[in-house]
N, C-alpha and C positions, 0 to 999 in steps of 0.2 A: 504494500500500500504506500502510495506516495505522500499522502497527507494524513496526519493524525488529527482526528476530530476530538476536541476536548468536550467533556460533558459540561453542560451549563449548570451552575449551582444557583438554586433559588433560595434566598434568605427570607425568613419570616419577617413581615413588616405589618405594622398597624397603620392603616390609612384613614380609618373612620373615627371621628370624634367620640362616638359612643363607645368604641372599643378602647380608646385611650382612657376615658373616664372609668371604664370597667377595670382596666389594668391598675389605675391609681387606687381605686377602691379596694382591690384585692391586696395591694401592697400595704395599705393602711391596716388591713385586718391581720397581717402577718405578725409573728412574735417579734419582740424588739431586736433580737440578734439578726434575724433575716431582714427586717426592715432597714437596719443600719448598714448591713452589707450591701443591700440593693442601692441605697442612697450613696454609699461610698463608691460603688461601681459607676453610678451615673455621674458623680462629681469628678472622678479621676480617670474615667475611661479605661480602667484596668480589668483584666480577666478575673474570673471568680477564683481561679487557683492562686493568683497573686495576692488577692485580698485574704483568702483563707489561710495562706501560709505566712502572712505578715506577723512579725514578732515585735514586741515593744522595743527591742534593740534597734529595729529599723526606723523607729519613729523618734524624732527630736521635737517634743512638744514645745520646748522653750523657744525654738526658732521656727516652728511651724513647718517642719520638713519631714517628708517620708522618703527615705533612701531605700530603693528597691534593689537588692543585690542582683548582679547579672545572672547568677545561678537560678533565680526565680523568674527571669524574664524569658519570653519566647525566643527572642533573637539573641539572647545571652549578652545583652548590653545593659549595664546598670542605668538607672534613671532616678531623678529627683522630682518629687512633687512638693510644691510649697503652697502654703495657705496665704501667702502675701502677694 
C-alpha cells in the first residue's frame, strides 16, 4: 500500500448549553476531593495523573508555585504553575 490512512479520532465535546449546565450541576454534587481535583484540572490544564500524583513537596504555597517534576509529565519536561 502506498498510503497509510490514519484513523480519525473523535473527542467528546459538549456543545449544548443545557449539557454544560448539567455537567456543572453534576460537579457541584461530587464529594469535595473530586470537586477540587476537577477544578484544579480546569484551572491548570493538567492531566488527572499529574494532579493525583502531586505531593506537597511539589507545591510552594508561600510563593504560589506548583513545580511538576519531569518524571510526572507526559513529555518528560518539568513545568511550573504559578498563582500570580
